[in-house]
N, C-alpha and C positions, 0 to 999 in steps of 0.2 A: 255378621261375622265374615271376615275375609277368608279366602281359600287357604292361605297359609295357616291361619289359626285353626281352621276346620281339620286340615291334615294333621297338625300337631295333636289336636284333641283325639283324633282317631288312633294315632300311634300310641298315645298314652293308654287309651282303652284297650288296645290289642295287647300291650305289655302286661296289663293287669290280669288279662284272661289266661295267660300262659300258666299252666298248672305246674307247680313245683313238686318234684318227687324227692324222696329221701333214701339214703342208704343207712340202714340200722345195723349196727354191729352188736352181736350177742356174746355173752360170756361163755367160755368153755374151760375145761380143765386140762387142755392140751398145750396151748400156745403160751410162750413166755412173754413177759412185758416187752422185752427188747424186740422180739419178732413182730408183735402187734404194732409197736411204735414205729419201727422201721418200715413196715408195710403201709401204715397210714401216711407216713411222710412220702413214700414213693408213689402210692396209688392215688391218694386223695390230696396230695400237695399240701399237707399240713406242715406247720413248723414243728420242730421237735417238742416244744412246750405244749402246743395244741394236741399233738398226738399222745403225749403222756397224760394229759388231762382226760382225753377220751378213754384211754386205756384204764385209768383209775375209775372213771364213771362206770364203764362196762363191768369192771371187777366188782365194784360195790353195789351197783344198782341192777346189774344183769343185762343191761343194754344201753346203747347210746346212739343218737343220730350223729353220723360222722361226716356226712356230706349232703348238701341240699342243692338242687338245681334241676335242669331239664332232663327228662327221662333219657333222651338219646345220649347225653353226656355221661349220665350215671350208670347206664347199663354195662358198658365195657369195664368201668371201674369196679362195679360190684362183682363181675366175673373174675377180675384179677384178684380181688380179695378172697373169693372162694377158692381159686386156684392156689393161693398162698396158704390155704388151710384154715382160713378164718371163717367164722359163722356169721354170714351177713345176708340181708334181705333188702330188696328194692321195693319201696312202698310209695 
């Protein structure tokens, strides 16, 4: 195996090892659909349609994963959701 192939294989293996975290949004009786949707668009960079679907899932199922990625990217996003009054957790 050539050096270039070995390096490529190592990079692929490193990418697979990166642990993905999730922001889970929970239902509450306080926030309006419009507030939840607007916040998801702003904080999680959802499209309006995606944010609406997440809001509906949270409403009917009690919770929904709204963003998946690396912990360091998600931590400030989760903090912003909490500051906006939403009930969210980083797992």
